[in-house]
mmCIF file as gemmi writes it, N, C-alpha and C atoms, coordinates in Angstrom:
data_model
loop_
_atom_site.group_PDB
_atom_site.id
_atom_site.type_symbol
_atom_site.label_atom_id
_atom_site.label_alt_id
_atom_site.label_comp_id
_atom_site.label_asym_id
_atom_site.label_entity_id
_atom_site.label_seq_id
_atom_site.pdbx_PDB_ins_code
_atom_site.Cartn_x
_atom_site.Cartn_y
_atom_site.Cartn_z
_atom_site.occupancy
_atom_site.B_iso_or_equiv
_atom_site.pdbx_formal_charge
_atom_site.auth_seq_id
_atom_site.auth_asym_id
_atom_site.pdbx_PDB_model_num
ATOM 1 N N . MET Axp A 1 ? 10.258 127.204 76.858 1 0 ? 1 A 1
ATOM 2 C CA . MET Axp A 1 ? 8.835 127.212 77.101 1 0 ? 1 A 1
ATOM 3 C C . MET Axp A 1 ? 8.51 126.803 78.534 1 0 ? 1 A 1
ATOM 4 N N . THR Axp A 2 ? 9.372 126.006 79.118 1 0 ? 2 A 1
ATOM 5 C CA . THR Axp A 2 ? 9.128 125.566 80.483 1 0 ? 2 A 1
ATOM 6 C C . THR Axp A 2 ? 9.149 126.757 81.442 1 0 ? 2 A 1
ATOM 7 N N . ALA Axp A 3 ? 10.057 127.687 81.222 1 0 ? 3 A 1
ATOM 8 C CA . ALA Axp A 3 ? 10.143 128.855 82.094 1 0 ? 3 A 1
ATOM 9 C C . ALA Axp A 3 ? 8.867 129.691 81.988 1 0 ? 3 A 1
ATOM 10 N N . LEU Axp A 4 ? 8.341 129.849 80.787 1 0 ? 4 A 1
ATOM 11 C CA . LEU Axp A 4 ? 7.096 130.588 80.591 1 0 ? 4 A 1
ATOM 12 C C . LEU Axp A 4 ? 5.941 129.894 81.308 1 0 ? 4 A 1
ATOM 13 N N . ALA Axp A 5 ? 5.881 128.582 81.196 1 0 ? 5 A 1
ATOM 14 C CA . ALA Axp A 5 ? 4.815 127.821 81.838 1 0 ? 5 A 1
ATOM 15 C C . ALA Axp A 5 ? 4.873 127.973 83.355 1 0 ? 5 A 1
ATOM 16 N N . ILE Axp A 6 ? 6.055 127.871 83.914 1 0 ? 6 A 1
ATOM 17 C CA . ILE Axp A 6 ? 6.208 128.011 85.36 1 0 ? 6 A 1
ATOM 18 C C . ILE Axp A 6 ? 5.842 129.425 85.796 1 0 ? 6 A 1
ATOM 19 N N . PHE Axp A 7 ? 6.267 130.419 85.027 1 0 ? 7 A 1
ATOM 20 C CA . PHE Axp A 7 ? 5.911 131.806 85.336 1 0 ? 7 A 1
ATOM 21 C C . PHE Axp A 7 ? 4.398 131.995 85.328 1 0 ? 7 A 1
ATOM 22 N N . LEU Axp A 8 ? 3.723 131.464 84.313 1 0 ? 8 A 1
ATOM 23 C CA . LEU Axp A 8 ? 2.272 131.614 84.223 1 0 ? 8 A 1
ATOM 24 C C . LEU Axp A 8 ? 1.552 130.928 85.376 1 0 ? 8 A 1
ATOM 25 N N . ILE Axp A 9 ? 2.049 129.78 85.779 1 0 ? 9 A 1
ATOM 26 C CA . ILE Axp A 9 ? 1.436 129.076 86.905 1 0 ? 9 A 1
ATOM 27 C C . ILE Axp A 9 ? 1.614 129.871 88.193 1 0 ? 9 A 1
ATOM 28 N N . VAL Axp A 10 ? 2.801 130.352 88.454 1 0 ? 10 A 1
ATOM 29 C CA . VAL Axp A 10 ? 3.056 131.146 89.665 1 0 ? 10 A 1
ATOM 30 C C . VAL Axp A 10 ? 2.257 132.449 89.617 1 0 ? 10 A 1
ATOM 31 N N . TYR Axp A 11 ? 2.215 133.099 88.453 1 0 ? 11 A 1
ATOM 32 C CA . TYR Axp A 11 ? 1.466 134.339 88.283 1 0 ? 11 A 1
ATOM 33 C C . TYR Axp A 11 ? -0.024 134.106 88.528 1 0 ? 11 A 1
ATOM 34 N N . GLY Axp A 12 ? -0.556 133.033 87.972 1 0 ? 12 A 1
ATOM 35 C CA . GLY Axp A 12 ? -1.97 132.717 88.158 1 0 ? 12 A 1
ATOM 36 C C . GLY Axp A 12 ? -2.313 132.489 89.611 1 0 ? 12 A 1
ATOM 37 N N . ILE Axp A 13 ? -1.47 131.754 90.308 1 0 ? 13 A 1
ATOM 38 C CA . ILE Axp A 13 ? -1.695 131.507 91.736 1 0 ? 13 A 1
ATOM 39 C C . ILE Axp A 13 ? -1.618 132.815 92.515 1 0 ? 13 A 1
ATOM 40 N N . ALA Axp A 14 ? -0.668 133.67 92.182 1 0 ? 14 A 1
ATOM 41 C CA . ALA Axp A 14 ? -0.527 134.955 92.882 1 0 ? 14 A 1
ATOM 42 C C . ALA Axp A 14 ? -1.747 135.845 92.662 1 0 ? 14 A 1
ATOM 43 N N . VAL Axp A 15 ? -2.242 135.913 91.434 1 0 ? 15 A 1
ATOM 44 C CA . VAL Axp A 15 ? -3.399 136.756 91.138 1 0 ? 15 A 1
ATOM 45 C C . VAL Axp A 15 ? -4.642 136.242 91.866 1 0 ? 15 A 1
ATOM 46 N N . ILE Axp A 16 ? -4.839 134.947 91.886 1 0 ? 16 A 1
ATOM 47 C CA . ILE Axp A 16 ? -5.987 134.378 92.59 1 0 ? 16 A 1
ATOM 48 C C . ILE Axp A 16 ? -5.862 134.625 94.097 1 0 ? 16 A 1
ATOM 49 N N . ALA Axp A 17 ? -4.654 134.503 94.636 1 0 ? 17 A 1
ATOM 50 C CA . ALA Axp A 17 ? -4.441 134.769 96.06 1 0 ? 17 A 1
ATOM 51 C C . ALA Axp A 17 ? -4.736 136.235 96.388 1 0 ? 17 A 1
ATOM 52 N N . ILE Axp A 18 ? -4.316 137.139 95.525 1 0 ? 18 A 1
ATOM 53 C CA . ILE Axp A 18 ? -4.602 138.561 95.735 1 0 ? 18 A 1
ATOM 54 C C . ILE Axp A 18 ? -6.105 138.814 95.704 1 0 ? 18 A 1
ATOM 55 N N . ALA Axp A 19 ? -6.8 138.142 94.798 1 0 ? 19 A 1
ATOM 56 C CA . ALA Axp A 19 ? -8.25 138.328 94.7 1 0 ? 19 A 1
ATOM 57 C C . ALA Axp A 19 ? -8.951 137.874 95.974 1 0 ? 19 A 1
ATOM 58 N N . PHE Axp A 20 ? -8.531 136.765 96.545 1 0 ? 20 A 1
ATOM 59 C CA . PHE Axp A 20 ? -9.192 136.241 97.733 1 0 ? 20 A 1
ATOM 60 C C . PHE Axp A 20 ? -8.738 136.921 99.019 1 0 ? 20 A 1
ATOM 61 N N . LEU Axp A 21 ? -7.444 137.181 99.143 1 0 ? 21 A 1
ATOM 62 C CA . LEU Axp A 21 ? -6.902 137.727 100.391 1 0 ? 21 A 1
ATOM 63 C C . LEU Axp A 21 ? -6.987 139.25 100.471 1 0 ? 21 A 1
ATOM 64 N N . LYS Axp A 22 ? -6.974 139.928 99.332 1 0 ? 22 A 1
ATOM 65 C CA . LYS Axp A 22 ? -7.02 141.393 99.246 1 0 ? 22 A 1
ATOM 66 C C . LYS Axp A 22 ? -6.016 142.065 100.188 1 0 ? 22 A 1
ATOM 67 N N . PRO Axp A 23 ? -4.723 141.783 100.04 1 0 ? 23 A 1
ATOM 68 C CA . PRO Axp A 23 ? -3.738 142.433 100.911 1 0 ? 23 A 1
ATOM 69 C C . PRO Axp A 23 ? -3.752 143.95 100.688 1 0 ? 23 A 1
ATOM 70 N N . ALA Axp A 24 ? -3.816 144.706 101.76 1 0 ? 24 A 1
ATOM 71 C CA . ALA Axp A 24 ? -3.982 146.161 101.691 1 0 ? 24 A 1
ATOM 72 C C . ALA Axp A 24 ? -2.933 146.873 100.831 1 0 ? 24 A 1
ATOM 73 N N . PRO Axp A 25 ? -1.632 146.554 100.96 1 0 ? 25 A 1
ATOM 74 C CA . PRO Axp A 25 ? -0.658 147.285 100.143 1 0 ? 25 A 1
ATOM 75 C C . PRO Axp A 25 ? -0.878 147.095 98.638 1 0 ? 25 A 1
ATOM 76 N N . ILE Axp A 26 ? -1.364 145.953 98.25 1 0 ? 26 A 1
ATOM 77 C CA . ILE Axp A 26 ? -1.602 145.696 96.833 1 0 ? 26 A 1
ATOM 78 C C . ILE Axp A 26 ? -2.987 146.172 96.423 1 0 ? 26 A 1
ATOM 79 N N . TRP Axp A 27 ? -3.981 145.893 97.25 1 0 ? 27 A 1
ATOM 80 C CA . TRP Axp A 27 ? -5.368 146.217 96.914 1 0 ? 27 A 1
ATOM 81 C C . TRP Axp A 27 ? -5.592 147.723 96.828 1 0 ? 27 A 1
ATOM 82 N N . ASN Axp A 28 ? -4.793 148.517 97.517 1 0 ? 28 A 1
ATOM 83 C CA . ASN Axp A 28 ? -4.955 149.971 97.516 1 0 ? 28 A 1
ATOM 84 C C . ASN Axp A 28 ? -4.151 150.675 96.431 1 0 ? 28 A 1
ATOM 85 N N . LEU Axp A 29 ? -3.513 149.927 95.541 1 0 ? 29 A 1
ATOM 86 C CA . LEU Axp A 29 ? -2.797 150.543 94.425 1 0 ? 29 A 1
ATOM 87 C C . LEU Axp A 29 ? -3.787 151.267 93.52 1 0 ? 29 A 1
ATOM 88 N N . GLY Axp A 30 ? -3.331 152.325 92.897 1 0 ? 30 A 1
ATOM 89 C CA . GLY Axp A 30 ? -4.202 153.145 92.06 1 0 ? 30 A 1
ATOM 90 C C . GLY Axp A 30 ? -4.857 152.388 90.93 1 0 ? 30 A 1
ATOM 91 N N . LYS Axp A 31 ? -4.115 151.528 90.271 1 0 ? 31 A 1
ATOM 92 C CA . LYS Axp A 31 ? -4.661 150.782 89.142 1 0 ? 31 A 1
ATOM 93 C C . LYS Axp A 31 ? -5.778 149.834 89.594 1 0 ? 31 A 1
ATOM 94 N N . ILE Axp A 32 ? -5.586 149.166 90.697 1 0 ? 32 A 1
ATOM 95 C CA . ILE Axp A 32 ? -6.618 148.252 91.195 1 0 ? 32 A 1
ATOM 96 C C . ILE Axp A 32 ? -7.832 149.043 91.678 1 0 ? 32 A 1
ATOM 97 N N . GLN Axp A 33 ? -7.61 150.182 92.301 1 0 ? 33 A 1
ATOM 98 C CA . GLN Axp A 33 ? -8.739 151.002 92.725 1 0 ? 33 A 1
ATOM 99 C C . GLN Axp A 33 ? -9.512 151.543 91.522 1 0 ? 33 A 1
ATOM 100 N N . GLY Axp A 34 ? -8.824 151.753 90.401 1 0 ? 34 A 1
ATOM 101 C CA . GLY Axp A 34 ? -9.518 152.115 89.166 1 0 ? 34 A 1
ATOM 102 C C . GLY Axp A 34 ? -10.438 151 88.707 1 0 ? 34 A 1
ATOM 103 N N . PHE Axp A 35 ? -9.97 149.755 88.824 1 0 ? 35 A 1
ATOM 104 C CA . PHE Axp A 35 ? -10.818 148.602 88.511 1 0 ? 35 A 1
ATOM 105 C C . PHE Axp A 35 ? -12.021 148.558 89.454 1 0 ? 35 A 1
ATOM 106 N N . VAL Axp A 36 ? -11.793 148.826 90.734 1 0 ? 36 A 1
ATOM 107 C CA . VAL Axp A 36 ? -12.875 148.789 91.717 1 0 ? 36 A 1
ATOM 108 C C . VAL Axp A 36 ? -13.93 149.847 91.377 1 0 ? 36 A 1
ATOM 109 N N . LYS Axp A 37 ? -13.497 151.036 90.965 1 0 ? 37 A 1
ATOM 110 C CA . LYS Axp A 37 ? -14.454 152.08 90.598 1 0 ? 37 A 1
ATOM 111 C C . LYS Axp A 37 ? -15.239 151.707 89.351 1 0 ? 37 A 1
ATOM 112 N N . ALA Axp A 38 ? -14.571 151.069 88.405 1 0 ? 38 A 1
ATOM 113 C CA . ALA Axp A 38 ? -15.236 150.722 87.143 1 0 ? 38 A 1
ATOM 114 C C . ALA Axp A 38 ? -16.097 149.466 87.269 1 0 ? 38 A 1
ATOM 115 N N . LEU Axp A 39 ? -15.614 148.471 88.003 1 0 ? 39 A 1
ATOM 116 C CA . LEU Axp A 39 ? -16.281 147.17 88.045 1 0 ? 39 A 1
ATOM 117 C C . LEU Axp A 39 ? -16.943 146.85 89.38 1 0 ? 39 A 1
ATOM 118 N N . THR Axp A 40 ? -16.806 147.66 90.359 1 0 ? 40 A 1
ATOM 119 C CA . THR Axp A 40 ? -17.177 147.436 91.759 1 0 ? 40 A 1
ATOM 120 C C . THR Axp A 40 ? -16.222 146.411 92.38 1 0 ? 40 A 1
ATOM 121 N N . GLU Axp A 41 ? -16.31 146.274 93.677 1 0 ? 41 A 1
ATOM 122 C CA . GLU Axp A 41 ? -15.413 145.365 94.408 1 0 ? 41 A 1
ATOM 123 C C . GLU Axp A 41 ? -15.603 143.917 93.946 1 0 ? 41 A 1
ATOM 124 N N . ARG Axp A 42 ? -16.85 143.501 93.86 1 0 ? 42 A 1
ATOM 125 C CA . ARG Axp A 42 ? -17.146 142.118 93.464 1 0 ? 42 A 1
ATOM 126 C C . ARG Axp A 42 ? -16.704 141.844 92.028 1 0 ? 42 A 1
ATOM 127 N N . GLY Axp A 43 ? -16.942 142.787 91.138 1 0 ? 43 A 1
ATOM 128 C CA . GLY Axp A 43 ? -16.537 142.626 89.75 1 0 ? 43 A 1
ATOM 129 C C . GLY Axp A 43 ? -15.026 142.528 89.601 1 0 ? 43 A 1
ATOM 130 N N . THR Axp A 44 ? -14.308 143.301 90.398 1 0 ? 44 A 1
ATOM 131 C CA . THR Axp A 44 ? -12.846 143.253 90.364 1 0 ? 44 A 1
ATOM 132 C C . THR Axp A 44 ? -12.344 141.897 90.835 1 0 ? 44 A 1
ATOM 133 N N . VAL Axp A 45 ? -12.935 141.37 91.889 1 0 ? 45 A 1
ATOM 134 C CA . VAL Axp A 45 ? -12.531 140.052 92.395 1 0 ? 45 A 1
ATOM 135 C C . VAL Axp A 45 ? -12.806 138.987 91.328 1 0 ? 45 A 1
ATOM 136 N N . ILE Axp A 46 ? -13.97 139.047 90.702 1 0 ? 46 A 1
ATOM 137 C CA . ILE Axp A 46 ? -14.306 138.082 89.646 1 0 ? 46 A 1
ATOM 138 C C . ILE Axp A 46 ? -13.333 138.21 88.485 1 0 ? 46 A 1
ATOM 139 N N . PHE Axp A 47 ? -13.021 139.436 88.084 1 0 ? 47 A 1
ATOM 140 C CA . PHE Axp A 47 ? -12.063 139.66 86.999 1 0 ? 47 A 1
ATOM 141 C C . PHE Axp A 47 ? -10.711 139.056 87.338 1 0 ? 47 A 1
ATOM 142 N N . PHE Axp A 48 ? -10.231 139.278 88.559 1 0 ? 48 A 1
ATOM 143 C CA . PHE Axp A 48 ? -8.935 138.735 88.966 1 0 ? 48 A 1
ATOM 144 C C . PHE Axp A 48 ? -8.949 137.212 88.985 1 0 ? 48 A 1
ATOM 145 N N . ILE Axp A 49 ? -10.033 136.63 89.456 1 0 ? 49 A 1
ATOM 146 C CA . ILE Axp A 49 ? -10.118 135.175 89.499 1 0 ? 49 A 1
ATOM 147 C C . ILE Axp A 49 ? -10.09 134.601 88.08 1 0 ? 49 A 1
ATOM 148 N N . VAL Axp A 50 ? -10.844 135.211 87.172 1 0 ? 50 A 1
ATOM 149 C CA . VAL Axp A 50 ? -10.867 134.733 85.785 1 0 ? 50 A 1
ATOM 150 C C . VAL Axp A 50 ? -9.498 134.91 85.143 1 0 ? 50 A 1
ATOM 151 N N . TRP Axp A 51 ? -8.871 136.064 85.35 1 0 ? 51 A 1
ATOM 152 C CA . TRP Axp A 51 ? -7.548 136.337 84.773 1 0 ? 51 A 1
ATOM 153 C C . TRP Axp A 51 ? -6.499 135.37 85.339 1 0 ? 51 A 1
ATOM 154 N N . GLY Axp A 52 ? -6.533 135.138 86.64 1 0 ? 52 A 1
ATOM 155 C CA . GLY Axp A 52 ? -5.591 134.212 87.268 1 0 ? 52 A 1
ATOM 156 C C . GLY Axp A 52 ? -5.811 132.788 86.802 1 0 ? 52 A 1
ATOM 157 N N . ALA Axp A 53 ? -7.076 132.388 86.668 1 0 ? 53 A 1
ATOM 158 C CA . ALA Axp A 53 ? -7.374 131.034 86.195 1 0 ? 53 A 1
ATOM 159 C C . ALA Axp A 53 ? -6.909 130.852 84.754 1 0 ? 53 A 1
ATOM 160 N N . ALA Axp A 54 ? -7.083 131.881 83.937 1 0 ? 54 A 1
ATOM 161 C CA . ALA Axp A 54 ? -6.628 131.797 82.544 1 0 ? 54 A 1
ATOM 162 C C . ALA Axp A 54 ? -5.11 131.624 82.48 1 0 ? 54 A 1
ATOM 163 N N . ALA Axp A 55 ? -4.388 132.377 83.289 1 0 ? 55 A 1
ATOM 164 C CA . ALA Axp A 55 ? -2.926 132.241 83.317 1 0 ? 55 A 1
ATOM 165 C C . ALA Axp A 55 ? -2.519 130.874 83.825 1 0 ? 55 A 1
ATOM 166 N N . LEU Axp A 56 ? -3.208 130.394 84.85 1 0 ? 56 A 1
ATOM 167 C CA . LEU Axp A 56 ? -2.903 129.088 85.423 1 0 ? 56 A 1
ATOM 168 C C . LEU Axp A 56 ? -3.155 127.981 84.402 1 0 ? 56 A 1
ATOM 169 N N . ILE Axp A 57 ? -4.268 128.031 83.729 1 0 ? 57 A 1
ATOM 170 C CA . ILE Axp A 57 ? -4.604 127.024 82.706 1 0 ? 57 A 1
ATOM 171 C C . ILE Axp A 57 ? -3.622 127.094 81.549 1 0 ? 57 A 1
ATOM 172 N N . ALA Axp A 58 ? -3.263 128.308 81.124 1 0 ? 58 A 1
ATOM 173 C CA . ALA Axp A 58 ? -2.298 128.437 80.028 1 0 ? 58 A 1
ATOM 174 C C . ALA Axp A 58 ? -0.949 127.833 80.414 1 0 ? 58 A 1
ATOM 175 N N . GLY Axp A 59 ? -0.52 128.058 81.644 1 0 ? 59 A 1
ATOM 176 C CA . GLY Axp A 59 ? 0.739 127.486 82.098 1 0 ? 59 A 1
ATOM 177 C C . GLY Axp A 59 ? 0.702 125.966 82.148 1 0 ? 59 A 1
ATOM 178 N N . ILE Axp A 60 ? -0.41 125.424 82.589 1 0 ? 60 A 1
ATOM 179 C CA . ILE Axp A 60 ? -0.536 123.969 82.635 1 0 ? 60 A 1
ATOM 180 C C . ILE Axp A 60 ? -0.583 123.37 81.228 1 0 ? 60 A 1
ATOM 181 N N . VAL Axp A 61 ? -1.286 124.042 80.322 1 0 ? 61 A 1
ATOM 182 C CA . VAL Axp A 61 ? -1.355 123.548 78.933 1 0 ? 61 A 1
ATOM 183 C C . VAL Axp A 61 ? 0.019 123.586 78.277 1 0 ? 61 A 1
ATOM 184 N N . ILE Axp A 62 ? 0.783 124.623 78.531 1 0 ? 62 A 1
ATOM 185 C CA . ILE Axp A 62 ? 2.126 124.72 77.938 1 0 ? 62 A 1
ATOM 186 C C . ILE Axp A 62 ? 3.024 123.607 78.485 1 0 ? 62 A 1
ATOM 187 N N . LEU Axp A 63 ? 2.861 123.26 79.752 1 0 ? 63 A 1
ATOM 188 C CA . LEU Axp A 63 ? 3.694 122.2 80.329 1 0 ? 63 A 1
ATOM 189 C C . LEU Axp A 63 ? 3.371 120.827 79.765 1 0 ? 63 A 1
ATOM 190 N N . THR Axp A 64 ? 2.131 120.614 79.367 1 0 ? 64 A 1
ATOM 191 C CA . THR Axp A 64 ? 1.751 119.289 78.887 1 0 ? 64 A 1
ATOM 192 C C . THR Axp A 64 ? 1.927 119.118 77.423 1 0 ? 64 A 1
């Protein structure tokens, strides 16, 4: 379970970083651009922040 918790924490941090930094090679992927078309740019950023926070919280809860 510790490995899962660490993975979720790292994944959550990575997703939140992608949401804030919007690195071009990742942000221009087809799947993310599909999110942008459906949710707009702001909605996609909010979705990523919520998804990353959920993963981060789940990882912390599993560790404790």
